[in-house]
C-alpha positions, 0 to 999 in steps of 0.5 A: 500500500502506498500513501500520497498526500496533497496539501492545499490552503484556504482562509476562512472565518468562523465563530465557535458558540453554542446558541443554547448557552448564554454569552457568558458560558460561550465566552468561558468555554470558547474565549476569543473564538466566540467573538461576535464579530468572528475570527479567522484562520489560514488553514492548511489541508492535507489530503492523504489517499492510499492505493496501489500504483497503476502499472501504466502510470506508476500513480495511485492518482494523478496529483493534478487530478487530486488537486482539481478534486480538492479545489472544486469540492472543498477549497472553492467552497471554503476559501475566503468564506464564513464557515458558519454562514456561507458554506452549504455543506457546513450549514447547521454544523458546529464549525470546530476544526474537528467537524470541518475535517469530517465534512471535508472527508464527506465532500471528497469520498464520492469523487475519488476513483482508483484510490481510497481516502486515508486521512484528512489533516486540517491545520488550524494554527501552528499549534492545533491540527486535527486528523480524521481517518473516517468512520 
């Protein structure tokens, strides 16, 4: 089994808050991330696929094709957007990095051919990232 990872980047704003809680409780749990005026991140997305290289190309998947799939089905929807308001596949979802990584997985799986999605790694800050390996 061979693993291939493609990195993409996007910038997005969001707010972490629970509408069932008071502003005081949201502030206590989420701090600056509950800012009523939102906050943003320069995200790095690592998409890792796995499979056996094709005997004719030596590829698991053509990396240009992988990049195009990621850009079309994820980056174009997230980049320079408000994750809470602008992204249909995140509607009604708590926009934690954990949940965004899971939603990205769901966006990509139907479009990958000849390989299997292995991991979504979503880097929120230099100190925080999430890895999701599917259900």
